[in-house]
PDB file of N, CA, C and O in Angstrom:
ATOM      1  N   MET A   1       0.603  -1.172   0.307  1.00  0.00           N
ATOM      2  CA  MET A   1      -0.699   0.007   0.008  1.00  0.00           C
ATOM      3  C   MET A   1       0.948   1.852  -0.487  1.00  0.00           C
ATOM      4  O   MET A   1       1.998   2.296  -0.023  1.00  0.00           O
ATOM      5  N   HIS A   2       0.287   2.034  -1.270  1.00  0.00           N
ATOM      6  CA  HIS A   2       1.245   3.271  -1.309  1.00  0.00           C
ATOM      7  C   HIS A   2       0.524   4.297  -0.579  1.00  0.00           C
ATOM      8  O   HIS A   2      -0.633   4.474  -0.959  1.00  0.00           O
ATOM      9  N   TYR A   3       1.002   5.123   0.525  1.00  0.00           N
ATOM     10  CA  TYR A   3       0.309   6.489   1.056  1.00  0.00           C
ATOM     11  C   TYR A   3       0.922   7.454   1.470  1.00  0.00           C
ATOM     12  O   TYR A   3       2.091   7.563   1.841  1.00  0.00           O
ATOM     13  N   TYR A   4      -0.130   8.377   1.383  1.00  0.00           N
ATOM     14  CA  TYR A   4       0.751  10.297   2.509  1.00  0.00           C
ATOM     15  C   TYR A   4      -0.122  10.478   2.983  1.00  0.00           C
ATOM     16  O   TYR A   4      -1.269  10.496   2.534  1.00  0.00           O
ATOM     17  N   ASP A   5       0.537  10.772   4.728  1.00  0.00           N
ATOM     18  CA  ASP A   5      -0.586  11.247   5.299  1.00  0.00           C
ATOM     19  C   ASP A   5      -0.852  12.315   5.500  1.00  0.00           C
ATOM     20  O   ASP A   5      -0.946  12.281   6.727  1.00  0.00           O
ATOM     21  N   VAL A   6      -1.143  13.701   5.106  1.00  0.00           N
ATOM     22  CA  VAL A   6      -1.265  14.657   4.915  1.00  0.00           C
ATOM     23  C   VAL A   6      -0.761  15.032   6.577  1.00  0.00           C
ATOM     24  O   VAL A   6      -1.244  14.386   7.507  1.00  0.00           O
ATOM     25  N   ARG A   7       0.297  16.183   6.830  1.00  0.00           N
ATOM     26  CA  ARG A   7       0.475  17.209   8.429  1.00  0.00           C
ATOM     27  C   ARG A   7       0.063  18.300   8.057  1.00  0.00           C
ATOM     28  O   ARG A   7       0.513  18.766   9.104  1.00  0.00           O
ATOM     29  N   PHE A   8      -0.265  18.964   7.681  1.00  0.00           N
ATOM     30  CA  PHE A   8      -0.645  20.055   7.621  1.00  0.00           C
ATOM     31  C   PHE A   8      -2.214  21.153   6.992  1.00  0.00           C
ATOM     32  O   PHE A   8      -3.080  20.964   6.138  1.00  0.00           O
ATOM     33  N   GLY A   9      -1.971  22.050   7.771  1.00  0.00           N
ATOM     34  CA  GLY A   9      -3.470  22.638   7.431  1.00  0.00           C
ATOM     35  C   GLY A   9      -5.351  21.947   7.453  1.00  0.00           C
ATOM     36  O   GLY A   9      -5.445  21.084   8.326  1.00  0.00           O
ATOM     37  N   LYS A  10      -6.634  22.173   6.733  1.00  0.00           N
ATOM     38  CA  LYS A  10      -7.297  21.394   7.185  1.00  0.00           C
ATOM     39  C   LYS A  10      -7.812  19.984   6.641  1.00  0.00           C
ATOM     40  O   LYS A  10      -8.796  19.361   7.040  1.00  0.00           O
ATOM     41  N   ASN A  11      -6.694  19.544   5.390  1.00  0.00           N
ATOM     42  CA  ASN A  11      -7.243  18.834   5.516  1.00  0.00           C
ATOM     43  C   ASN A  11      -5.653  17.407   6.242  1.00  0.00           C
ATOM     44  O   ASN A  11      -5.305  16.401   5.623  1.00  0.00           O
ATOM     45  N   ALA A  12      -5.091  17.866   7.580  1.00  0.00           N
ATOM     46  CA  ALA A  12      -3.581  17.651   8.573  1.00  0.00           C
ATOM     47  C   ALA A  12      -4.973  15.842   8.525  1.00  0.00           C
ATOM     48  O   ALA A  12      -6.202  15.814   8.467  1.00  0.00           O
ATOM     49  N   GLY A  13      -3.829  14.563   8.592  1.00  0.00           N
ATOM     50  CA  GLY A  13      -4.458  13.733   8.839  1.00  0.00           C
ATOM     51  C   GLY A  13      -5.164  12.797   8.128  1.00  0.00           C
ATOM     52  O   GLY A  13      -5.224  11.639   8.540  1.00  0.00           O
ATOM     53  N   ILE A  14      -5.972  13.309   6.622  1.00  0.00           N
ATOM     54  CA  ILE A  14      -6.309  12.084   5.634  1.00  0.00           C
ATOM     55  C   ILE A  14      -5.702  11.696   5.255  1.00  0.00           C
ATOM     56  O   ILE A  14      -4.691  12.395   5.188  1.00  0.00           O
ATOM     57  N   ARG A  15      -5.553  10.158   4.556  1.00  0.00           N
ATOM     58  CA  ARG A  15      -4.065   8.985   3.686  1.00  0.00           C
ATOM     59  C   ARG A  15      -4.710   9.375   2.581  1.00  0.00           C
ATOM     60  O   ARG A  15      -5.830   9.051   2.185  1.00  0.00           O
ATOM     61  N   LEU A  16      -3.978  10.042   2.150  1.00  0.00           N
ATOM     62  CA  LEU A  16      -4.210   9.689   0.555  1.00  0.00           C
ATOM     63  C   LEU A  16      -3.283   8.312  -0.606  1.00  0.00           C
ATOM     64  O   LEU A  16      -2.058   8.218  -0.528  1.00  0.00           O
ATOM     65  N   THR A  17      -3.773   7.755  -1.192  1.00  0.00           N
ATOM     66  CA  THR A  17      -3.864   7.122  -1.920  1.00  0.00           C
ATOM     67  C   THR A  17      -3.456   7.374  -3.538  1.00  0.00           C
ATOM     68  O   THR A  17      -4.118   8.298  -4.009  1.00  0.00           O
ATOM     69  N   PRO A  18      -2.556   6.789  -4.452  1.00  0.00           N
ATOM     70  CA  PRO A  18      -2.626   6.759  -5.921  1.00  0.00           C
ATOM     71  C   PRO A  18      -3.522   7.010  -6.171  1.00  0.00           C
ATOM     72  O   PRO A  18      -4.364   6.576  -5.384  1.00  0.00           O
ATOM     73  N   HIS A  19      -4.011   7.736  -7.208  1.00  0.00           N
ATOM     74  CA  HIS A  19      -5.379   8.240  -7.844  1.00  0.00           C
ATOM     75  C   HIS A  19      -4.977   7.541  -9.421  1.00  0.00           C
ATOM     76  O   HIS A  19      -4.064   7.514 -10.246  1.00  0.00           O
ATOM     77  N   ARG A  20      -6.492   6.964  -9.151  1.00  0.00           N
ATOM     78  CA  ARG A  20      -6.530   5.939 -10.551  1.00  0.00           C
ATOM     79  C   ARG A  20      -7.618   7.062 -11.065  1.00  0.00           C
ATOM     80  O   ARG A  20      -8.453   7.657 -10.383  1.00  0.00           O
ATOM     81  N   PHE A  21      -7.420   7.143 -12.130  1.00  0.00           N
ATOM     82  CA  PHE A  21      -8.518   8.331 -13.229  1.00  0.00           C
ATOM     83  C   PHE A  21      -9.311   7.608 -14.005  1.00  0.00           C
ATOM     84  O   PHE A  21      -9.081   6.458 -14.381  1.00  0.00           O
ATOM     85  N   ARG A  22     -10.316   8.307 -14.274  1.00  0.00           N
ATOM     86  CA  ARG A  22     -11.321   7.838 -15.416  1.00  0.00           C
ATOM     87  C   ARG A  22     -10.900   6.451 -16.546  1.00  0.00           C
ATOM     88  O   ARG A  22     -11.551   5.487 -16.950  1.00  0.00           O
ATOM     89  N   ASP A  23      -9.759   6.839 -16.739  1.00  0.00           N
ATOM     90  CA  ASP A  23      -9.296   5.621 -17.988  1.00  0.00           C
ATOM     91  C   ASP A  23      -9.196   4.722 -17.550  1.00  0.00           C
ATOM     92  O   ASP A  23      -9.416   3.795 -18.329  1.00  0.00           O
ATOM     93  N   GLY A  24      -8.877   4.366 -16.309  1.00  0.00           N
ATOM     94  CA  GLY A  24      -7.654   3.442 -15.198  1.00  0.00           C
ATOM     95  C   GLY A  24      -6.754   3.475 -15.055  1.00  0.00           C
ATOM     96  O   GLY A  24      -6.239   2.547 -14.432  1.00  0.00           O
ATOM     97  N   ARG A  25      -5.685   4.921 -15.691  1.00  0.00           N
ATOM     98  CA  ARG A  25      -3.989   4.904 -14.944  1.00  0.00           C
ATOM     99  C   ARG A  25      -4.347   5.551 -14.479  1.00  0.00           C
ATOM    100  O   ARG A  25      -5.326   6.298 -14.462  1.00  0.00           O
ATOM    101  N   PHE A  26      -2.846   5.149 -13.587  1.00  0.00           N
ATOM    102  CA  PHE A  26      -2.108   5.949 -12.955  1.00  0.00           C
ATOM    103  C   PHE A  26      -1.111   7.649 -13.826  1.00  0.00           C
ATOM    104  O   PHE A  26      -0.777   7.897 -14.984  1.00  0.00           O
ATOM    105  N   ARG A  27      -0.987   8.345 -12.626  1.00  0.00           N
ATOM    106  CA  ARG A  27      -0.471   9.479 -13.731  1.00  0.00           C
ATOM    107  C   ARG A  27       1.330   9.762 -12.497  1.00  0.00           C
ATOM    108  O   ARG A  27       1.425   9.354 -11.340  1.00  0.00           O
ATOM    109  N   ALA A  28       2.007  10.233 -12.972  1.00  0.00           N
ATOM    110  CA  ALA A  28       3.085  11.204 -12.467  1.00  0.00           C
ATOM    111  C   ALA A  28       4.183  11.790 -13.230  1.00  0.00           C
ATOM    112  O   ALA A  28       4.392  11.503 -14.409  1.00  0.00           O
ATOM    113  N   SER A  29       4.693  12.390 -12.734  1.00  0.00           N
ATOM    114  CA  SER A  29       5.376  13.680 -13.966  1.00  0.00           C
ATOM    115  C   SER A  29       6.527  14.273 -12.859  1.00  0.00           C
ATOM    116  O   SER A  29       6.694  13.967 -11.678  1.00  0.00           O
ATOM    117  N   ARG A  30       7.373  15.409 -13.865  1.00  0.00           N
ATOM    118  CA  ARG A  30       8.298  15.549 -12.851  1.00  0.00           C
ATOM    119  C   ARG A  30       7.874  16.206 -11.907  1.00  0.00           C
ATOM    120  O   ARG A  30       8.306  16.134 -10.757  1.00  0.00           O
ATOM    121  N   GLY A  31       6.683  17.155 -12.425  1.00  0.00           N
ATOM    122  CA  GLY A  31       6.225  19.078 -11.999  1.00  0.00           C
ATOM    123  C   GLY A  31       4.718  18.841 -12.387  1.00  0.00           C
ATOM    124  O   GLY A  31       4.062  18.228 -13.229  1.00  0.00           O
ATOM    125  N   LYS A  32       4.587  19.440 -11.604  1.00  0.00           N
ATOM    126  CA  LYS A  32       3.175  20.399 -12.247  1.00  0.00           C
ATOM    127  C   LYS A  32       2.747  21.111 -14.168  1.00  0.00           C
ATOM    128  O   LYS A  32       1.715  21.205 -14.832  1.00  0.00           O
ATOM    129  N   SER A  33       4.460  21.513 -14.431  1.00  0.00           N
ATOM    130  CA  SER A  33       4.674  21.641 -15.722  1.00  0.00           C
ATOM    131  C   SER A  33       5.128  20.255 -16.325  1.00  0.00           C
ATOM    132  O   SER A  33       4.093  19.973 -16.929  1.00  0.00           O
ATOM    133  N   ASP A  34       5.716  19.537 -16.488  1.00  0.00           N
ATOM    134  CA  ASP A  34       6.128  18.287 -17.089  1.00  0.00           C
ATOM    135  C   ASP A  34       4.697  17.517 -17.573  1.00  0.00           C
ATOM    136  O   ASP A  34       3.651  17.579 -16.928  1.00  0.00           O
ATOM    137  N   PRO A  35       4.833  16.949 -18.551  1.00  0.00           N
ATOM    138  CA  PRO A  35       3.659  16.589 -19.136  1.00  0.00           C
ATOM    139  C   PRO A  35       3.234  15.103 -18.252  1.00  0.00           C
ATOM    140  O   PRO A  35       4.190  14.336 -18.138  1.00  0.00           O
ATOM    141  N   PRO A  36       2.125  14.699 -17.722  1.00  0.00           N
ATOM    142  CA  PRO A  36       2.371  13.346 -17.431  1.00  0.00           C
ATOM    143  C   PRO A  36       2.912  11.744 -17.925  1.00  0.00           C
ATOM    144  O   PRO A  36       3.141  11.458 -19.101  1.00  0.00           O
ATOM    145  N   LYS A  37       3.047  10.865 -16.856  1.00  0.00           N
ATOM    146  CA  LYS A  37       3.199  10.070 -17.834  1.00  0.00           C
ATOM    147  C   LYS A  37       2.647   9.045 -17.170  1.00  0.00           C
ATOM    148  O   LYS A  37       2.724   9.077 -15.941  1.00  0.00           O
ATOM    149  N   HIS A  38       2.089   8.109 -17.708  1.00  0.00           N
ATOM    150  CA  HIS A  38       0.412   7.209 -17.886  1.00  0.00           C
ATOM    151  C   HIS A  38       1.248   5.753 -17.570  1.00  0.00           C
ATOM    152  O   HIS A  38       2.428   5.502 -17.817  1.00  0.00           O
ATOM    153  N   VAL A  39       0.149   4.829 -16.894  1.00  0.00           N
ATOM    154  CA  VAL A  39       1.070   3.767 -16.151  1.00  0.00           C
ATOM    155  C   VAL A  39      -0.331   3.194 -15.704  1.00  0.00           C
ATOM    156  O   VAL A  39      -1.157   3.758 -14.986  1.00  0.00           O
ATOM    157  N   GLN A  40      -0.446   1.461 -16.518  1.00  0.00           N
ATOM    158  CA  GLN A  40      -1.420   0.868 -15.700  1.00  0.00           C
ATOM    159  C   GLN A  40      -1.818  -0.492 -14.046  1.00  0.00           C
ATOM    160  O   GLN A  40      -2.699  -1.141 -13.484  1.00  0.00           O
ATOM    161  N   THR A  41      -0.490  -0.167 -14.036  1.00  0.00           N
ATOM    162  CA  THR A  41      -0.221  -1.046 -12.466  1.00  0.00           C
ATOM    163  C   THR A  41       0.328  -0.062 -11.563  1.00  0.00           C
ATOM    164  O   THR A  41       0.528   1.133 -11.782  1.00  0.00           O
ATOM    165  N   VAL A  42       0.511  -0.634 -10.676  1.00  0.00           N
ATOM    166  CA  VAL A  42       1.348  -0.430  -9.610  1.00  0.00           C
ATOM    167  C   VAL A  42       2.640  -0.470  -9.427  1.00  0.00           C
ATOM    168  O   VAL A  42       3.254   0.381  -8.783  1.00  0.00           O
ATOM    169  N   GLU A  43       3.322  -1.791 -10.161  1.00  0.00           N
ATOM    170  CA  GLU A  43       4.238  -1.633 -10.206  1.00  0.00           C
ATOM    171  C   GLU A  43       4.844  -1.047 -10.832  1.00  0.00           C
ATOM    172  O   GLU A  43       5.949  -0.766 -10.368  1.00  0.00           O
ATOM    173  N   GLU A  44       4.470  -0.478 -12.344  1.00  0.00           N
ATOM    174  CA  GLU A  44       5.264   0.569 -13.149  1.00  0.00           C
ATOM    175  C   GLU A  44       4.918   2.226 -12.723  1.00  0.00           C
ATOM    176  O   GLU A  44       5.630   3.206 -12.942  1.00  0.00           O
ATOM    177  N   LEU A  45       3.431   2.170 -11.968  1.00  0.00           N
ATOM    178  CA  LEU A  45       3.959   2.873 -10.448  1.00  0.00           C
ATOM    179  C   LEU A  45       5.398   3.310 -10.174  1.00  0.00           C
ATOM    180  O   LEU A  45       6.020   4.225 -10.713  1.00  0.00           O
ATOM    181  N   ILE A  46       5.842   2.364  -9.113  1.00  0.00           N
ATOM    182  CA  ILE A  46       6.920   2.049  -8.736  1.00  0.00           C
ATOM    183  C   ILE A  46       8.083   2.626  -9.109  1.00  0.00           C
ATOM    184  O   ILE A  46       8.872   3.298  -8.446  1.00  0.00           O
ATOM    185  N   ALA A  47       8.104   2.315 -10.164  1.00  0.00           N
ATOM    186  CA  ALA A  47       9.060   2.535 -11.449  1.00  0.00           C
ATOM    187  C   ALA A  47       9.176   3.619 -11.278  1.00  0.00           C
ATOM    188  O   ALA A  47      10.173   4.098 -10.740  1.00  0.00           O
ATOM    189  N   LEU A  48       8.125   4.337 -11.717  1.00  0.00           N
ATOM    190  CA  LEU A  48       8.990   6.240 -11.994  1.00  0.00           C
ATOM    191  C   LEU A  48       8.324   6.984 -10.575  1.00  0.00           C
ATOM    192  O   LEU A  48       8.198   8.208 -10.535  1.00  0.00           O
ATOM    193  N   ILE A  49       7.971   6.220  -9.574  1.00  0.00           N
ATOM    194  CA  ILE A  49       8.509   6.723  -8.233  1.00  0.00           C
ATOM    195  C   ILE A  49      10.513   6.463  -8.438  1.00  0.00           C
ATOM    196  O   ILE A  49      11.296   7.289  -8.906  1.00  0.00           O
ATOM    197  N   ARG A  50      10.767   5.388  -8.028  1.00  0.00           N
ATOM    198  CA  ARG A  50      12.408   5.177  -8.577  1.00  0.00           C
ATOM    199  C   ARG A  50      12.818   5.679  -9.302  1.00  0.00           C
ATOM    200  O   ARG A  50      13.998   5.368  -9.464  1.00  0.00           O
ATOM    201  N   GLN A  51      12.345   6.650 -10.163  1.00  0.00           N
ATOM    202  CA  GLN A  51      13.070   7.620 -11.295  1.00  0.00           C
ATOM    203  C   GLN A  51      12.461   9.379 -10.744  1.00  0.00           C
ATOM    204  O   GLN A  51      12.211  10.303 -11.519  1.00  0.00           O
ATOM    205  N   GLY A  52      12.353   9.417  -9.299  1.00  0.00           N
ATOM    206  CA  GLY A  52      12.189  10.259  -9.332  1.00  0.00           C
ATOM    207  C   GLY A  52      10.970  11.426  -9.456  1.00  0.00           C
ATOM    208  O   GLY A  52      10.986  12.610  -9.119  1.00  0.00           O
ATOM    209  N   GLN A  53       9.452  10.257 -10.347  1.00  0.00           N
ATOM    210  CA  GLN A  53       8.501  11.504 -10.338  1.00  0.00           C
ATOM    211  C   GLN A  53       8.075  11.372  -9.401  1.00  0.00           C
ATOM    212  O   GLN A  53       8.283  10.406  -8.667  1.00  0.00           O
ATOM    213  N   MET A  54       7.122  12.621  -9.091  1.00  0.00           N
ATOM    214  CA  MET A  54       5.828  12.865  -8.284  1.00  0.00           C
ATOM    215  C   MET A  54       4.817  11.935  -8.840  1.00  0.00           C
ATOM    216  O   MET A  54       4.873  11.345  -9.919  1.00  0.00           O
ATOM    217  N   VAL A  55       3.555  11.876  -7.625  1.00  0.00           N
ATOM    218  CA  VAL A  55       2.698  10.921  -8.612  1.00  0.00           C
ATOM    219  C   VAL A  55       1.522  11.553  -7.900  1.00  0.00           C
ATOM    220  O   VAL A  55       1.699  11.987  -6.762  1.00  0.00           O
ATOM    221  N   ARG A  56       0.163  11.652  -8.565  1.00  0.00           N
ATOM    222  CA  ARG A  56      -0.796  12.189  -8.103  1.00  0.00           C
ATOM    223  C   ARG A  56      -1.566  11.530  -7.555  1.00  0.00           C
ATOM    224  O   ARG A  56      -2.116  10.680  -8.256  1.00  0.00           O
ATOM    225  N   MET A  57      -1.989  11.608  -5.984  1.00  0.00           N
ATOM    226  CA  MET A  57      -1.921  11.049  -4.824  1.00  0.00           C
ATOM    227  C   MET A  57      -3.892  11.533  -4.674  1.00  0.00           C
ATOM    228  O   MET A  57      -3.951  12.644  -5.202  1.00  0.00           O
ATOM    229  N   SER A  58      -4.724  11.302  -4.399  1.00  0.00           N
ATOM    230  CA  SER A  58      -5.679  11.487  -4.044  1.00  0.00           C
ATOM    231  C   SER A  58      -6.245  10.367  -2.962  1.00  0.00           C
ATOM    232  O   SER A  58      -5.773   9.257  -2.712  1.00  0.00           O
ATOM    233  N   ASN A  59      -7.843  11.261  -2.194  1.00  0.00           N
ATOM    234  CA  ASN A  59      -8.653  10.306  -1.374  1.00  0.00           C
ATOM    235  C   ASN A  59     -10.253  10.971  -1.484  1.00  0.00           C
ATOM    236  O   ASN A  59     -10.630  11.930  -0.812  1.00  0.00           O
ATOM    237  N   PRO A  60     -11.067  10.254  -2.459  1.00  0.00           N
ATOM    238  CA  PRO A  60     -12.186  11.129  -2.703  1.00  0.00           C
ATOM    239  C   PRO A  60     -12.891  10.412  -1.916  1.00  0.00           C
ATOM    240  O   PRO A  60     -13.488   9.720  -2.741  1.00  0.00           O
ATOM    241  N   LYS A  61     -13.180  10.146  -1.116  1.00  0.00           N
ATOM    242  CA  LYS A  61     -14.068   9.857   0.342  1.00  0.00           C
ATOM    243  C   LYS A  61     -14.286  10.664   0.859  1.00  0.00           C
ATOM    244  O   LYS A  61     -15.390  11.086   1.203  1.00  0.00           O
ATOM    245  N   ALA A  62     -12.511  11.377   1.169  1.00  0.00           N
ATOM    246  CA  ALA A  62     -12.402  12.567   2.127  1.00  0.00           C
ATOM    247  C   ALA A  62     -12.659  14.036   1.201  1.00  0.00           C
ATOM    248  O   ALA A  62     -12.551  15.172   1.663  1.00  0.00           O
ATOM    249  N   GLY A  63     -13.068  13.642  -0.382  1.00  0.00           N
ATOM    250  CA  GLY A  63     -13.285  14.630  -1.105  1.00  0.00           C
ATOM    251  C   GLY A  63     -12.020  15.016  -1.279  1.00  0.00           C
ATOM    252  O   GLY A  63     -11.771  14.022  -1.961  1.00  0.00           O
ATOM    253  N   HIS A  64     -10.698  15.753  -1.259  1.00  0.00           N
ATOM    254  CA  HIS A  64      -9.699  15.779  -1.364  1.00  0.00           C
ATOM    255  C   HIS A  64      -9.020  15.227  -2.634  1.00  0.00           C
ATOM    256  O   HIS A  64      -8.546  14.091  -2.648  1.00  0.00           O
ATOM    257  N   PRO A  65      -8.986  15.961  -3.583  1.00  0.00           N
ATOM    258  CA  PRO A  65      -8.740  15.321  -5.011  1.00  0.00           C
ATOM    259  C   PRO A  65      -6.933  15.443  -5.326  1.00  0.00           C
ATOM    260  O   PRO A  65      -6.086  15.609  -4.449  1.00  0.00           O
ATOM    261  N   PRO A  66      -6.652  15.296  -6.929  1.00  0.00           N
ATOM    262  CA  PRO A  66      -5.101  14.919  -6.786  1.00  0.00           C
ATOM    263  C   PRO A  66      -4.178  15.730  -6.602  1.00  0.00           C
ATOM    264  O   PRO A  66      -4.161  16.896  -6.997  1.00  0.00           O
ATOM    265  N   SER A  67      -3.352  15.175  -5.996  1.00  0.00           N
ATOM    266  CA  SER A  67      -2.367  16.073  -5.654  1.00  0.00           C
ATOM    267  C   SER A  67      -0.923  15.493  -6.108  1.00  0.00           C
ATOM    268  O   SER A  67      -0.800  14.268  -6.092  1.00  0.00           O
ATOM    269  N   LEU A  68       0.149  16.268  -6.501  1.00  0.00           N
ATOM    270  CA  LEU A  68       1.543  16.106  -6.891  1.00  0.00           C
ATOM    271  C   LEU A  68       2.126  15.541  -5.956  1.00  0.00           C
ATOM    272  O   LEU A  68       2.376  16.598  -5.376  1.00  0.00           O
ATOM    273  N   ILE A  69       2.771  14.427  -4.987  1.00  0.00           N
ATOM    274  CA  ILE A  69       3.180  14.410  -4.560  1.00  0.00           C
ATOM    275  C   ILE A  69       5.110  13.897  -4.441  1.00  0.00           C
ATOM    276  O   ILE A  69       5.412  13.461  -5.552  1.00  0.00           O
ATOM    277  N   SER A  70       6.027  13.861  -3.729  1.00  0.00           N
ATOM    278  CA  SER A  70       6.655  13.749  -3.955  1.00  0.00           C
ATOM    279  C   SER A  70       7.621  13.124  -3.548  1.00  0.00           C
ATOM    280  O   SER A  70       8.127  13.651  -2.558  1.00  0.00           O
ATOM    281  N   PRO A  71       8.418  11.625  -4.106  1.00  0.00           N
ATOM    282  CA  PRO A  71       8.569  10.474  -3.611  1.00  0.00           C
ATOM    283  C   PRO A  71       9.257   9.945  -2.748  1.00  0.00           C
ATOM    284  O   PRO A  71       9.378   8.753  -2.463  1.00  0.00           O
ATOM    285  N   LYS A  72      10.031  11.443  -2.031  1.00  0.00           N
ATOM    286  CA  LYS A  72      10.295  11.326  -0.938  1.00  0.00           C
ATOM    287  C   LYS A  72       9.110  11.242   0.192  1.00  0.00           C
ATOM    288  O   LYS A  72       9.404  10.812   1.308  1.00  0.00           O
ATOM    289  N   SER A  73       7.578  11.712  -0.140  1.00  0.00           N
ATOM    290  CA  SER A  73       6.666  11.654   0.609  1.00  0.00           C
ATOM    291  C   SER A  73       6.017  10.620   0.928  1.00  0.00           C
ATOM    292  O   SER A  73       5.589  10.403   2.061  1.00  0.00           O
ATOM    293  N   ILE A  74       5.874   9.839  -0.105  1.00  0.00           N
ATOM    294  CA  ILE A  74       5.176   8.646  -0.219  1.00  0.00           C
ATOM    295  C   ILE A  74       5.932   7.466   0.317  1.00  0.00           C
ATOM    296  O   ILE A  74       7.074   7.164  -0.028  1.00  0.00           O
ATOM    297  N   GLU A  75       5.020   6.672   1.398  1.00  0.00           N
ATOM    298  CA  GLU A  75       5.207   5.622   2.482  1.00  0.00           C
ATOM    299  C   GLU A  75       4.745   4.392   2.159  1.00  0.00           C
ATOM    300  O   GLU A  75       3.652   3.991   2.560  1.00  0.00           O
ATOM    301  N   GLY A  76       5.562   3.668   1.385  1.00  0.00           N
ATOM    302  CA  GLY A  76       5.269   2.482   1.647  1.00  0.00           C
ATOM    303  C   GLY A  76       5.782   1.247   0.517  1.00  0.00           C
ATOM    304  O   GLY A  76       5.754   0.017   0.490  1.00  0.00           O
ATOM    305  N   TRP A  77       6.158   2.114  -0.187  1.00  0.00           N
ATOM    306  CA  TRP A  77       6.843   1.706  -2.015  1.00  0.00           C
ATOM    307  C   TRP A  77       8.480   1.277  -2.060  1.00  0.00           C
ATOM    308  O   TRP A  77       8.928   0.944  -3.157  1.00  0.00           O
ATOM    309  N   ARG A  78       9.495   1.280  -0.734  1.00  0.00           N
ATOM    310  CA  ARG A  78      10.528   0.736  -0.873  1.00  0.00           C
ATOM    311  C   ARG A  78      10.855  -0.598  -0.393  1.00  0.00           C
ATOM    312  O   ARG A  78      11.974  -1.070  -0.596  1.00  0.00           O
TER     313      ARG A  78
END
């Protein structure tokens, strides 16, 4: 399980997980202005994290939209 626990602000304590978009894929990129890479599996996503890619993570149940999270902040993939 790959996750990020929000530490600050009004959403502190919410756990985010990789966001699966409507097309069924995950997205990762080097930054906001970098075009995203689309992958189908968690294994492919982990490979992108290892390359330093940031991952779109969300918590739909808590109403938290997809946010870019840096690899050093993501837990559970090492």
